[in-house]
C-alpha positions as CSV (number, residue, x, y, z in Angstrom):
1,M,-55.4,31.5,106.9
2,T,-55.7,33.9,103.9
3,R,-52.5,35.6,104.8
4,L,-50.6,32.3,104.9
5,M,-51.9,31.3,101.4
6,L,-50.9,34.6,99.9
7,F,-47.5,34.3,101.5
8,A,-47.0,30.8,100.0
9,L,-48.0,32.0,96.6
10,M,-45.6,34.9,96.8
11,M,-42.8,32.6,97.8
12,L,-43.6,30.3,94.9
13,S,-43.6,33.2,92.5
14,I,-40.2,34.4,93.8
15,A,-38.8,30.9,93.5
16,L,-40.0,30.4,89.9
17,C,-38.8,33.9,88.8
18,W,-35.3,33.2,90.1
19,H,-34.6,31.0,87.2
20,A,-35.3,33.9,84.8
21,K,-32.1,35.8,85.7
22,G,-29.7,36.2,82.8
23,A,-30.2,35.7,79.0
24,C,-29.9,32.3,77.4
25,Q,-26.4,31.4,76.2
26,L,-25.4,30.2,72.7
27,P,-21.8,28.9,72.7
28,P,-19.9,28.3,69.5
29,S,-20.2,24.8,67.9
30,S,-18.0,22.5,65.8
31,A,-18.2,19.3,63.8
32,G,-15.3,17.1,62.5
33,L,-15.7,15.1,59.4
34,G,-12.6,13.0,60.2
35,T,-9.9,11.9,57.7
36,V,-10.5,10.4,54.3
37,T,-8.4,10.0,51.1
38,S,-8.9,12.2,48.1
39,F,-10.5,9.4,46.1
40,T,-12.9,8.6,49.0
41,V,-14.2,12.2,49.2
42,N,-14.6,12.1,45.4
43,S,-16.8,9.0,45.4
44,S,-18.4,8.7,48.8
45,V,-20.2,11.0,51.2
46,S,-18.5,11.9,54.5
47,S,-20.8,12.9,57.3
48,A,-20.7,14.2,60.9
49,S,-23.0,15.9,63.4
50,G,-22.7,19.0,65.6
51,N,-25.0,20.6,68.1
52,I,-26.5,24.0,68.6
53,N,-26.6,24.4,72.4
54,L,-29.0,26.9,73.9
55,N,-28.4,27.2,77.6
56,C,-31.2,28.8,79.6
57,G,-30.4,27.7,83.1
58,S,-31.5,25.1,85.6
59,G,-35.3,25.5,85.3
60,S,-37.8,22.8,84.5
61,T,-39.3,21.9,81.1
62,L,-42.7,22.2,82.9
63,S,-42.3,26.0,82.4
64,L,-42.3,25.6,78.6
65,L,-45.4,27.1,77.0
66,G,-47.1,26.2,73.7
67,D,-45.7,29.2,71.9
68,N,-42.1,28.6,73.0
69,Y,-39.7,27.8,70.2
70,I,-36.1,27.6,68.9
71,R,-35.5,28.3,65.2
72,L,-32.4,27.8,63.2
73,Q,-31.4,29.3,59.8
74,L,-28.1,29.1,57.9
75,T,-27.5,32.8,57.1
76,G,-24.0,32.5,55.7
77,A,-20.6,30.9,55.8
78,T,-16.9,31.9,55.5
79,H,-16.7,30.2,52.1
80,I,-19.6,30.0,49.7
81,S,-19.5,28.8,46.0
82,G,-22.6,28.7,43.8
83,G,-24.8,29.6,46.7
84,R,-23.6,26.6,48.8
85,A,-21.3,26.5,51.8
86,V,-18.0,24.9,51.1
87,L,-14.9,23.8,53.0
88,K,-11.8,25.4,51.6
89,H,-8.2,24.1,51.6
90,D,-6.3,25.9,54.3
91,N,-3.4,26.6,52.0
92,G,-4.9,26.4,48.5
93,S,-7.9,27.0,46.3
94,D,-9.6,23.6,46.3
95,Q,-12.9,23.3,48.0
96,I,-15.5,20.7,49.0
97,P,-19.2,21.6,49.0
98,I,-21.2,20.5,52.0
99,Q,-24.8,20.2,53.2
100,L,-26.2,21.3,56.6
101,C,-29.3,19.4,57.5
102,S,-31.7,19.1,60.4
103,T,-32.2,15.4,59.8
104,A,-29.7,12.6,59.7
105,N,-30.6,11.6,56.1
106,C,-30.5,15.2,55.0
107,S,-34.1,15.1,53.8
108,T,-34.4,18.6,55.3
109,E,-31.5,20.8,54.3
110,L,-30.6,24.2,55.7
111,A,-29.6,26.1,52.6
112,V,-27.8,29.4,52.8
113,N,-30.6,32.0,53.5
114,G,-33.2,29.3,53.0
115,P,-36.1,28.2,55.2
116,Q,-35.7,27.9,59.0
117,A,-35.8,24.7,61.0
118,S,-38.3,25.2,63.8
119,Y,-38.7,23.3,67.1
120,D,-41.8,23.8,69.2
121,S,-42.2,23.1,73.0
122,R,-43.2,19.5,72.3
123,Q,-40.0,18.9,70.4
124,L,-37.9,20.8,72.9
125,V,-38.8,18.5,75.7
126,N,-36.9,15.8,73.8
127,L,-33.9,18.0,73.1
128,I,-32.7,18.5,76.6
129,G,-28.9,18.3,76.7
130,L,-26.5,16.6,79.2
131,M,-26.7,19.6,81.5
132,G,-30.5,19.0,82.0
133,G,-32.7,21.9,83.1
134,L,-33.6,24.3,80.3
135,N,-30.4,23.5,78.3
136,F,-31.3,22.4,74.8
137,S,-29.0,20.5,72.4
138,I,-30.2,20.5,68.8
139,P,-28.3,18.2,66.5
140,L,-27.4,19.3,63.0
141,F,-25.9,17.0,60.3
142,I,-23.1,17.9,57.8
143,R,-22.5,15.9,54.6
144,T,-20.0,16.4,51.8
145,L,-21.1,16.3,48.2
146,T,-19.3,13.8,45.9
147,G,-17.5,14.5,42.6
148,Q,-14.7,16.7,44.0
149,N,-11.1,16.2,42.7
150,V,-9.0,17.9,45.4
151,A,-5.5,17.9,46.8
152,A,-4.6,16.5,50.2
153,G,-4.6,18.8,53.2
154,S,-6.8,20.4,55.8
155,Y,-10.2,21.8,54.8
156,S,-12.3,24.0,57.0
157,G,-15.1,26.5,57.0
158,T,-17.5,28.2,59.5
159,L,-21.2,28.1,59.1
160,N,-23.3,31.0,60.5
161,V,-26.4,29.5,62.1
162,L,-28.9,32.2,63.2
163,T,-30.6,30.9,66.3
164,S,-33.8,32.5,67.4
165,Y,-35.6,31.5,70.6
166,A,-38.4,32.2,73.0
167,I,-38.2,30.1,76.2
168,C,-40.2,30.6,79.4
169,T,-38.0,29.9,82.4
170,G,-40.6,30.4,85.1
171,I,-44.3,29.8,85.1
172,G,-46.8,31.3,87.5
173,A,-49.6,29.7,89.4
174,V,-52.1,30.5,86.7
175,G,-50.1,28.9,83.9
176,Q,-48.6,32.1,82.5
177,C,-44.9,32.9,82.1
178,M,-43.8,35.0,85.1
179,P,-42.8,38.7,84.5
180,G,-39.2,38.5,83.3
181,G,-39.4,34.8,82.8
182,L,-39.6,34.9,79.0
183,Q,-36.1,34.7,77.5
184,S,-36.2,35.6,73.8
185,G,-33.7,36.8,71.3
186,S,-31.4,35.7,68.5
187,A,-27.7,35.3,67.8
188,V,-25.5,33.8,65.1
189,V,-23.8,30.7,66.3
190,P,-20.5,29.9,64.5
191,M,-20.2,26.2,63.7
192,T,-16.7,25.3,62.5
193,V,-16.5,22.3,60.2
194,S,-13.2,20.5,59.4
195,L,-12.1,17.7,57.2
196,A,-8.6,16.2,56.5
197,I,-7.8,14.8,53.1
198,T,-4.9,12.4,52.6
199,N,-2.9,11.3,49.6
200,D,-3.8,8.0,47.9
201,C,-3.1,6.1,44.7
202,T,-5.6,3.9,43.0
203,T,-4.1,2.5,39.8
204,I,-0.7,1.5,38.4
205,T,-0.9,0.4,34.7
206,A,2.3,-1.4,33.7
207,P,2.1,-3.3,30.4
208,N,4.3,-6.4,29.8
209,I,7.6,-5.8,27.9
210,S,8.2,-8.0,24.9
211,F,11.5,-7.9,23.0
212,G,10.1,-10.2,20.3
213,N,12.1,-12.9,18.5
214,A,15.6,-12.7,17.0
215,P,18.4,-15.2,16.3
216,L,21.1,-13.0,17.9
217,L,21.1,-10.7,20.9
218,T,22.4,-7.9,18.7
219,A,19.3,-8.1,16.6
220,F,16.9,-7.2,19.5
221,S,15.7,-3.5,19.3
222,P,15.0,-1.4,22.4
223,V,11.4,-1.3,23.5
224,S,9.7,2.1,24.3
225,Q,6.7,1.9,26.6
226,S,4.9,3.8,29.4
227,I,3.8,3.2,33.0
228,T,0.8,5.3,34.2
229,V,-0.1,6.0,37.8
230,I,-3.3,7.6,39.2
231,C,-2.7,9.4,42.5
232,T,-4.1,12.4,44.4
233,K,-3.9,15.6,42.5
234,G,-0.8,17.6,43.4
235,S,0.7,14.7,45.4
236,T,4.5,14.2,45.4
237,Y,5.8,10.6,45.3
238,T,8.4,8.5,43.7
239,V,8.0,5.4,41.4
240,G,10.4,2.5,41.7
241,V,11.0,-0.6,39.5
242,N,12.8,-3.4,41.3
243,Y,15.6,-5.5,39.8
244,G,13.6,-8.6,39.1
245,N,13.9,-12.2,40.1
246,N,17.3,-12.9,38.5
247,A,19.4,-9.9,39.3
248,V,23.1,-10.3,39.8
249,N,24.8,-7.3,41.5
250,N,21.7,-5.2,40.7
251,V,21.9,-6.1,37.0
252,R,18.5,-7.3,35.6
253,N,18.4,-10.7,33.9
254,M,15.9,-12.7,32.0
255,A,16.3,-16.4,32.6
256,N,15.7,-19.7,30.9
257,G,16.9,-22.5,33.2
258,G,20.6,-21.7,33.9
259,F,21.0,-19.3,31.0
260,F,20.5,-15.5,31.2
261,I,20.1,-12.4,29.1
262,S,21.0,-9.1,30.8
263,Y,18.8,-6.1,30.2
264,D,17.9,-2.8,31.8
265,I,15.3,-0.1,31.9
266,F,16.0,3.6,31.4
267,K,13.9,6.7,32.2
268,G,12.6,8.5,29.2
269,S,14.6,8.6,26.0
270,G,18.3,8.4,27.0
271,G,17.6,9.1,30.7
272,G,19.2,7.4,33.7
273,R,18.6,3.9,35.0
274,W,15.2,3.3,36.5
275,G,15.4,1.4,39.8
276,D,13.9,1.2,43.2
277,T,16.4,2.9,45.5
278,G,17.8,6.4,45.9
279,G,18.2,8.5,42.8
280,D,17.2,5.5,40.6
281,R,13.6,6.1,41.6
282,W,11.4,8.5,39.5
283,S,9.9,11.6,41.1
284,S,6.4,12.4,40.2
285,S,7.4,16.0,39.7
286,L,9.6,14.8,36.7
287,A,6.9,12.6,35.1
288,S,6.8,12.5,31.3
289,G,3.2,13.8,31.3
290,V,0.4,14.9,33.6
291,S,-3.4,14.8,32.9
292,T,-5.4,18.0,32.9
293,D,-7.0,17.0,36.3
294,G,-3.6,16.4,37.8
295,T,-4.3,12.8,38.9
296,L,-2.8,10.7,36.1
297,R,1.0,10.8,35.4
298,T,2.8,9.0,32.6
299,Y,6.3,7.7,32.8
300,N,7.9,6.9,29.5
301,Y,10.8,4.4,29.5
302,V,13.1,2.4,27.3
303,A,13.9,-1.3,27.9
304,Q,16.9,-2.7,26.1
305,I,19.2,-5.7,26.0
306,L,22.6,-4.9,27.3
307,S,25.5,-5.1,24.8
308,G,28.6,-7.2,25.1
309,Q,26.8,-10.5,25.8
310,A,27.2,-13.8,24.0
311,T,24.0,-15.2,22.5
312,P,22.7,-17.9,24.8
313,P,20.8,-21.1,23.6
314,A,17.5,-20.5,21.9
315,G,14.4,-20.5,24.2
316,T,12.0,-18.2,26.0
317,Y,13.7,-15.9,28.5
318,S,11.6,-14.0,31.1
319,D,11.7,-12.0,34.3
320,N,9.2,-10.4,36.7
321,L,9.5,-6.8,37.9
322,V,7.6,-5.0,40.7
323,V,6.5,-1.3,40.4
324,D,6.1,0.5,43.7
325,L,5.1,3.9,44.9
326,S,6.4,5.8,47.9
327,F,5.1,9.1,49.3
């Protein structure tokens, strides 16, 4: 009887120790923050999550002991500015600072070379991944910081997450980890983070044009004004002004009943005609002025009554124009 019991215990020990073969695996990780406009990333937080996966085989969580753990620390990143990890434009110098956190609301941030996030055996039981067994999936949360004026494009960076662990993969009959059953070590897990920024425009400011009052058409002076547009820094687009509600053969007209006054709008001082097709559109690269942050462009124009017209009956003449942008 005694021999049979010893044999059974020996077989149990062998079975439990089998799961200890091979070190735990730490595959690379990634997180995608999606696609947002440049003005959205400036004013709102973008967030995503990624996982640190520690794969220790097909054992049972019953083998976990009280002193088992997984610890995470952010030890560096491919791009750092001011001590913080940033995502950098793949083809430029613009960057977006980010936070790496162990909680969804970012109440606990993993700063570069800052404190670790530690998970004990009680927490690890609730962090079993889809593979089951002793395969743990620890969620980490990434958030952008607002206030960034950046150009459109792809932004990316890699976070270096030092992962330390001690996991018992086989427990003996007396409640101790079997010889060779304790898997411990550390490795840096690269977590690649990406974000796509798209072009956008938020504001077109186009004041009304007033030629004033005069008894004769020849007495009306040209009007010099500006249209301003706020769009993504560095974006390339064109600005068009249509021909109004009363155009005849693409000639703009102000109307009063059945009477008309022809007028037109010209780019800059003495520039070409400003329209909404082909070369009549105005390229942002040729704007009259650009703000220091690169988002606001000014387009100076001249509106004038066309010569060679007979003066129509007195009255108020008007037209409506539409300003459009095209990327």
